[in-house]
C-alpha beads as a LAMMPS data file, in Angstrom:
LAMMPS data file: protein, C-alpha beads

214 atoms
213 bonds

1 atom types
1 bond types

-500.0 500.0 xlo xhi
-500.0 500.0 ylo yhi
-500.0 500.0 zlo zhi

Masses

1 110.0

Atoms # bond

1 1 1 -16.151 -14.270 -3.679
2 1 1 -19.567 -15.830 -3.081
3 1 1 -22.205 -14.946 -5.636
4 1 1 -20.059 -12.458 -7.520
5 1 1 -17.365 -12.929 -10.121
6 1 1 -14.915 -10.059 -10.686
7 1 1 -15.852 -7.821 -13.572
8 1 1 -13.666 -7.729 -16.683
9 1 1 -11.641 -4.783 -15.397
10 1 1 -11.745 -5.550 -11.676
11 1 1 -10.027 -8.917 -11.555
12 1 1 -7.276 -10.064 -9.269
13 1 1 -3.807 -10.891 -10.490
14 1 1 -2.679 -14.237 -11.843
15 1 1 -0.169 -15.898 -9.541
16 1 1 1.773 -17.459 -12.414
17 1 1 5.473 -16.940 -11.747
18 1 1 7.061 -14.352 -13.990
19 1 1 3.848 -13.674 -15.877
20 1 1 3.257 -10.239 -17.301
21 1 1 0.124 -8.709 -15.834
22 1 1 -2.067 -5.871 -17.001
23 1 1 -5.094 -4.160 -15.544
24 1 1 -7.948 -6.578 -15.985
25 1 1 -6.175 -9.950 -15.888
26 1 1 -7.326 -12.550 -13.435
27 1 1 -6.454 -14.248 -9.146
28 1 1 -4.049 -14.190 -6.205
29 1 1 -4.627 -16.097 -2.953
30 1 1 -8.248 -15.241 -2.179
31 1 1 -10.143 -15.981 1.027
32 1 1 -13.560 -16.640 -0.442
33 1 1 -15.639 -15.542 2.539
34 1 1 -14.304 -11.983 2.635
35 1 1 -16.294 -9.069 1.190
36 1 1 -14.831 -7.346 -1.840
37 1 1 -12.731 -4.245 -1.055
38 1 1 -11.344 -3.589 -4.525
39 1 1 -12.031 0.118 -4.856
40 1 1 -9.720 2.871 -3.743
41 1 1 -11.536 4.640 -0.934
42 1 1 -10.964 7.636 1.321
43 1 1 -12.176 6.175 4.575
44 1 1 -13.318 7.587 7.909
45 1 1 -12.572 4.515 10.016
46 1 1 -10.442 3.776 13.065
47 1 1 -7.287 3.060 11.043
48 1 1 -7.691 6.209 8.954
49 1 1 -8.378 8.352 11.999
50 1 1 -5.269 7.075 13.776
51 1 1 -3.099 7.803 10.751
52 1 1 -4.630 11.174 9.914
53 1 1 -4.545 12.433 13.505
54 1 1 -0.739 12.603 13.469
55 1 1 -0.083 12.924 9.755
56 1 1 2.018 16.090 9.947
57 1 1 4.373 14.553 12.531
58 1 1 4.523 11.402 10.414
59 1 1 5.396 13.533 7.387
60 1 1 8.315 15.161 9.204
61 1 1 9.631 11.713 10.155
62 1 1 9.084 10.506 6.590
63 1 1 11.107 13.364 5.144
64 1 1 14.013 12.790 7.531
65 1 1 13.947 9.019 7.042
66 1 1 13.831 9.241 3.251
67 1 1 16.729 11.703 3.203
68 1 1 18.880 9.340 5.294
69 1 1 17.671 5.792 4.664
70 1 1 15.581 5.417 1.502
71 1 1 16.735 2.948 -1.114
72 1 1 15.411 0.818 -3.936
73 1 1 15.018 -2.921 -3.420
74 1 1 14.539 -5.860 -5.769
75 1 1 10.778 -5.290 -5.740
76 1 1 10.839 -1.586 -6.559
77 1 1 13.533 -2.012 -9.203
78 1 1 11.660 -4.803 -10.969
79 1 1 8.354 -2.904 -10.982
80 1 1 9.629 0.557 -11.952
81 1 1 9.714 0.914 -15.716
82 1 1 10.650 4.605 -15.662
83 1 1 12.011 6.882 -12.952
84 1 1 12.669 5.751 -9.379
85 1 1 10.784 4.245 -6.430
86 1 1 12.441 4.138 -3.014
87 1 1 11.341 2.794 0.381
88 1 1 12.139 2.992 4.079
89 1 1 10.913 -0.305 5.580
90 1 1 9.271 -0.313 9.009
91 1 1 7.728 -3.804 9.105
92 1 1 8.274 -6.576 6.534
93 1 1 6.457 -9.924 6.761
94 1 1 6.708 -10.095 10.536
95 1 1 10.132 -8.444 10.824
96 1 1 10.325 -5.121 12.668
97 1 1 13.026 -2.802 11.324
98 1 1 13.934 -1.553 14.773
99 1 1 16.510 1.036 13.739
100 1 1 14.088 2.721 11.345
101 1 1 11.250 2.576 13.867
102 1 1 13.496 4.169 16.501
103 1 1 14.163 7.092 14.133
104 1 1 10.412 7.606 13.687
105 1 1 8.883 7.485 17.199
106 1 1 5.505 9.030 16.314
107 1 1 5.035 6.756 13.313
108 1 1 6.090 3.747 15.376
109 1 1 3.624 4.647 18.133
110 1 1 0.750 4.956 15.648
111 1 1 1.628 1.626 14.005
112 1 1 1.647 -0.133 17.370
113 1 1 -2.028 0.784 17.803
114 1 1 -3.130 -0.639 14.438
115 1 1 -4.221 -4.213 13.582
116 1 1 -1.146 -4.712 11.423
117 1 1 -1.063 -7.650 9.085
118 1 1 2.475 -8.581 10.064
119 1 1 3.155 -12.037 8.618
120 1 1 1.388 -11.296 5.325
121 1 1 2.027 -7.576 5.024
122 1 1 4.282 -4.574 5.399
123 1 1 4.501 -1.014 6.617
124 1 1 6.908 1.379 4.930
125 1 1 7.531 4.896 3.716
126 1 1 7.307 5.093 -0.070
127 1 1 8.733 7.795 -2.323
128 1 1 8.185 7.805 -6.085
129 1 1 10.131 10.360 -8.092
130 1 1 8.511 12.600 -10.655
131 1 1 8.516 11.096 -14.124
132 1 1 8.035 7.537 -12.858
133 1 1 5.859 4.616 -13.882
134 1 1 5.242 1.571 -11.682
135 1 1 3.897 -1.253 -13.804
136 1 1 0.791 -3.271 -13.007
137 1 1 1.257 -5.660 -10.097
138 1 1 -0.712 -7.225 -7.247
139 1 1 -0.398 -8.341 -3.638
140 1 1 -0.532 -11.962 -2.443
141 1 1 -3.836 -12.064 -0.558
142 1 1 -7.147 -10.349 0.156
143 1 1 -6.743 -11.088 3.880
144 1 1 -5.326 -7.582 4.198
145 1 1 -6.401 -4.049 3.332
146 1 1 -3.664 -1.662 2.221
147 1 1 -3.754 1.954 3.412
148 1 1 -1.846 4.831 1.832
149 1 1 -1.484 7.971 3.968
150 1 1 -0.710 10.951 1.730
151 1 1 2.346 12.878 2.975
152 1 1 3.905 14.751 0.050
153 1 1 1.571 14.873 -2.948
154 1 1 2.588 17.206 -5.781
155 1 1 0.265 18.805 -8.282
156 1 1 -0.068 17.264 -11.693
157 1 1 -0.838 13.894 -13.186
158 1 1 0.023 11.511 -10.350
159 1 1 -2.382 8.706 -9.526
160 1 1 -2.970 5.104 -8.452
161 1 1 -4.853 2.946 -10.973
162 1 1 -6.887 0.084 -9.473
163 1 1 -9.145 -2.090 -11.593
164 1 1 -11.264 0.336 -13.599
165 1 1 -10.553 3.460 -11.518
166 1 1 -7.820 6.083 -11.060
167 1 1 -7.313 7.696 -7.650
168 1 1 -5.245 10.695 -6.558
169 1 1 -3.598 10.864 -3.175
170 1 1 -4.197 13.873 -0.914
171 1 1 -1.968 15.118 1.866
172 1 1 -3.322 14.196 5.270
173 1 1 -5.872 11.752 3.850
174 1 1 -5.965 7.984 3.427
175 1 1 -6.603 5.838 0.407
176 1 1 -7.486 2.199 1.156
177 1 1 -7.863 -0.765 -1.202
178 1 1 -7.498 -4.506 -1.621
179 1 1 -4.086 -4.801 -3.255
180 1 1 -4.717 -8.345 -4.478
181 1 1 -6.417 -6.456 -7.314
182 1 1 -4.036 -5.394 -10.058
183 1 1 -2.825 -1.827 -9.598
184 1 1 -0.222 0.544 -11.018
185 1 1 1.170 4.049 -10.468
186 1 1 1.659 6.882 -12.932
187 1 1 3.590 10.013 -11.898
188 1 1 4.071 12.600 -14.625
189 1 1 4.746 15.512 -12.264
190 1 1 8.085 16.887 -11.101
191 1 1 8.325 16.650 -7.299
192 1 1 8.386 13.258 -5.535
193 1 1 5.191 11.664 -4.225
194 1 1 5.493 10.413 -0.637
195 1 1 3.121 8.161 1.317
196 1 1 3.093 5.859 4.320
197 1 1 1.893 2.395 3.279
198 1 1 0.347 0.152 5.936
199 1 1 -1.210 -3.317 5.630
200 1 1 -3.886 -4.180 8.193
201 1 1 -6.033 -7.264 8.510
202 1 1 -9.317 -7.337 6.642
203 1 1 -11.917 -6.203 9.205
204 1 1 -14.064 -9.295 8.600
205 1 1 -11.344 -11.650 9.869
206 1 1 -11.808 -12.831 13.449
207 1 1 -8.992 -12.664 16.011
208 1 1 -8.641 -16.449 15.791
209 1 1 -8.283 -16.277 12.016
210 1 1 -5.676 -13.515 12.308
211 1 1 -3.695 -15.506 14.853
212 1 1 -3.752 -18.541 12.579
213 1 1 -2.444 -16.498 9.650
214 1 1 0.326 -15.071 11.845

Bonds

1 1 1 2
2 1 2 3
3 1 3 4
4 1 4 5
5 1 5 6
6 1 6 7
7 1 7 8
8 1 8 9
9 1 9 10
10 1 10 11
11 1 11 12
12 1 12 13
13 1 13 14
14 1 14 15
15 1 15 16
16 1 16 17
17 1 17 18
18 1 18 19
19 1 19 20
20 1 20 21
21 1 21 22
22 1 22 23
23 1 23 24
24 1 24 25
25 1 25 26
26 1 26 27
27 1 27 28
28 1 28 29
29 1 29 30
30 1 30 31
31 1 31 32
32 1 32 33
33 1 33 34
34 1 34 35
35 1 35 36
36 1 36 37
37 1 37 38
38 1 38 39
39 1 39 40
40 1 40 41
41 1 41 42
42 1 42 43
43 1 43 44
44 1 44 45
45 1 45 46
46 1 46 47
47 1 47 48
48 1 48 49
49 1 49 50
50 1 50 51
51 1 51 52
52 1 52 53
53 1 53 54
54 1 54 55
55 1 55 56
56 1 56 57
57 1 57 58
58 1 58 59
59 1 59 60
60 1 60 61
61 1 61 62
62 1 62 63
63 1 63 64
64 1 64 65
65 1 65 66
66 1 66 67
67 1 67 68
68 1 68 69
69 1 69 70
70 1 70 71
71 1 71 72
72 1 72 73
73 1 73 74
74 1 74 75
75 1 75 76
76 1 76 77
77 1 77 78
78 1 78 79
79 1 79 80
80 1 80 81
81 1 81 82
82 1 82 83
83 1 83 84
84 1 84 85
85 1 85 86
86 1 86 87
87 1 87 88
88 1 88 89
89 1 89 90
90 1 90 91
91 1 91 92
92 1 92 93
93 1 93 94
94 1 94 95
95 1 95 96
96 1 96 97
97 1 97 98
98 1 98 99
99 1 99 100
100 1 100 101
101 1 101 102
102 1 102 103
103 1 103 104
104 1 104 105
105 1 105 106
106 1 106 107
107 1 107 108
108 1 108 109
109 1 109 110
110 1 110 111
111 1 111 112
112 1 112 113
113 1 113 114
114 1 114 115
115 1 115 116
116 1 116 117
117 1 117 118
118 1 118 119
119 1 119 120
120 1 120 121
121 1 121 122
122 1 122 123
123 1 123 124
124 1 124 125
125 1 125 126
126 1 126 127
127 1 127 128
128 1 128 129
129 1 129 130
130 1 130 131
131 1 131 132
132 1 132 133
133 1 133 134
134 1 134 135
135 1 135 136
136 1 136 137
137 1 137 138
138 1 138 139
139 1 139 140
140 1 140 141
141 1 141 142
142 1 142 143
143 1 143 144
144 1 144 145
145 1 145 146
146 1 146 147
147 1 147 148
148 1 148 149
149 1 149 150
150 1 150 151
151 1 151 152
152 1 152 153
153 1 153 154
154 1 154 155
155 1 155 156
156 1 156 157
157 1 157 158
158 1 158 159
159 1 159 160
160 1 160 161
161 1 161 162
162 1 162 163
163 1 163 164
164 1 164 165
165 1 165 166
166 1 166 167
167 1 167 168
168 1 168 169
169 1 169 170
170 1 170 171
171 1 171 172
172 1 172 173
173 1 173 174
174 1 174 175
175 1 175 176
176 1 176 177
177 1 177 178
178 1 178 179
179 1 179 180
180 1 180 181
181 1 181 182
182 1 182 183
183 1 183 184
184 1 184 185
185 1 185 186
186 1 186 187
187 1 187 188
188 1 188 189
189 1 189 190
190 1 190 191
191 1 191 192
192 1 192 193
193 1 193 194
194 1 194 195
195 1 195 196
196 1 196 197
197 1 197 198
198 1 198 199
199 1 199 200
200 1 200 201
201 1 201 202
202 1 202 203
203 1 203 204
204 1 204 205
205 1 205 206
206 1 206 207
207 1 207 208
208 1 208 209
209 1 209 210
210 1 210 211
211 1 211 212
212 1 212 213
213 1 213 214
């Protein structure tokens, strides 16, 4: 990023294959002209408003989808060091999971209105069981901003660690961050934590740049 090097505890992840990463190790694929969006933020922006407006309907669809369709994949299994992390995919690197979207019409309608980062991102329901740890990891690029919409958030010690901060989810609120920064999850409560995760293009990218990336 021009004129600013990441601080010692706010660095992006090393792209070395198979490398162990920890909070504070350095960089994924970075578009140098983009402003830094490392922090976890509760935002009042167009994406947040669209998600929050229908969050209770989205939560009902999340609960039904998780009960019927949630499963672990190679990514969640490799990153979960304790407990369980399950997903219901909605979009994956340009692929629409049509059957899952059809089961969740309100969620699908909201997603259609967002500037989804399709080729370089995902949208999915995420459930992490109580007593789970997700080890430090990072996304592939800062061309996207990752939003978490809180759906089922239990009491207790459950949080997202990003760089040098720890952030709790809240039901009906968004948390947004640049997931090319190393992040991890700690859940020491009992009930599962559920969120909708959505990747959208960084707002500083032009339409032409987004089309090129797609």
